Structures are given as structure tokens and as C-alpha cells.
N, C-alpha and C positions, 0 to 999 in steps of 0.2 A: 804386531799388528796385525803382518800380511799371512802370518798362521791361522791366525783365530780367522781369519776373513774365508781360506781356503779350505780350511777344516769346514768350518759349515753350511759353503758353497757344495762340498763333494761327501757333506755329513752320510745321505744314503745313502752313498755311491760305494761309500768304505765301511758304511754300517758302524760309525761313531755314532755315540748318546752325550750329551753336552756336558755329562760326566766323564767320559771320553779324552774331552778335549780339555775341560778344565784341567785334569789329573797331568793330562801332557803339558797342557802348561803350567802347573806347580802353584793353581790355587782353587781352592773350593769355586764349585758352583754358584756360590749366591756373588762372589767375588766378581768370579767371569761372566754373569750378565752383570750385573753394575758397567764392566769395563767394554764388553764385546759382544751385548745380548742387540744392538745394535747392524751386528751379521748375521744373526738367525734369520733367514730368507723367510719368506712366509711363505707356510705349507710347510718346512719341514718337519714337522714333526709329524701329523695326518702322516707326509709320505712316508716315513721312516716307520709309522705302526704299520702301513698297508704293506709297506716289506717285508715286514714279521711275523705277519697274517699268511702270507703267497706262502 
């Protein structure tokens, strides 16, 4: 659980997508969202997309 929280907290900084985090943890994105979705900070995807455009 700590890995998921840390990965999502630093996802933009580390360039991690939800798919990346789920893969490293050994499950699908669907399973990840069901179990760890609460750790995805508000605005994470918007921040990631902004970094990708820059």
C-alpha cells in the first residue's frame, strides 16, 4: 500500500502513468484503481498531461 501511495504522490515527478504503477505492482489498471484509486491525488492526470505537452 505504501508503494502505491508514494508512486501516485510522485507520479508526475517520476513520469509514471497509472498503467506503469499497476504493472510494477503486478496487476491490471482496473484492479489497481479498485484497490488503490484513493491514493491518486486530485489533478494528477492534468499535471502529467501538462508535463507531456511542455
